[in-house]
Steps between C-alpha positions, in 0.01 A plus 500: 500500500207390306478176695476691822216714367309195381550333834360809677192494278438131578558569866260802493227308321538216751458753782200657324339158459569425866344834605199441276454154652521647853241769416259247351549273803428786744185597306376138506568475875309826566201386289507160669504663845202721407313198362557297817409798720176560306410131502531472879322830553202380292499161671494659846228744393281212381561313825397799714188553286400138553568523874302824542186386317235332711367170379193594299280298274394668181139447413328579176173677543225374270196664657545854365373536145441786259143610440542419131565134593226451757282287271792280388596302810531122502225430756135484396371685808690769687478850643699809407535784747584833338638730768764764566821386664451669837150350548626161389781500757290653778181302460452251219823300507384334820157420353647344187716265703215427743254406223745321273343167598165626360639545147782656304553873551706731282555869547585784268638831619340819378835674562677284242576713194410212267142512636461873437279467190232316705472764772228768459254701708206265436511122512391265222558151641264265314663469157562233240810670361772579753582821310160640610568440871527819707573522872459805722558353846569178687310221328464124529413297192395137490613331181344179369637341180654826379191714563421747777198359684491712819638843589539689824591868467627707792659407833173429684366281220830311479502443877144365483610266221783367719249436780276317252794296366607411855168335582 
């Protein structure tokens, strides 16, 4: 009788090993199916994103500067227009592109939070140290060799300067 009992134990452990192998195989198949499904889903999503995007060229904009950097540009002679964003888009953007052949033009937006410390109620535009510069409204500065040599404060004065530059 003992042989029979031992044979049953071997037979049961063989069945248990077979069941364990089947369970592991099923788990691997399920994970494999999920992996393949996810892979194709991601691939199709990337394809539709590529197909839906129009062909655009990314350009880096170098003409907007911070007020704190307006004396540190690479050119010897240039202009910096300090203006709020709505006026820039509505009026001055066209002038800057129109007069770009007359010299280099940069602009700095008053609305930019990084320019906040230079914005006050009264302007102080002719300075040697950029930390002393204060702007209250739209202004145009002519820079020559890192120094402010001409200033135009207010929309009408800036427009007159553009007329003068255009001649």
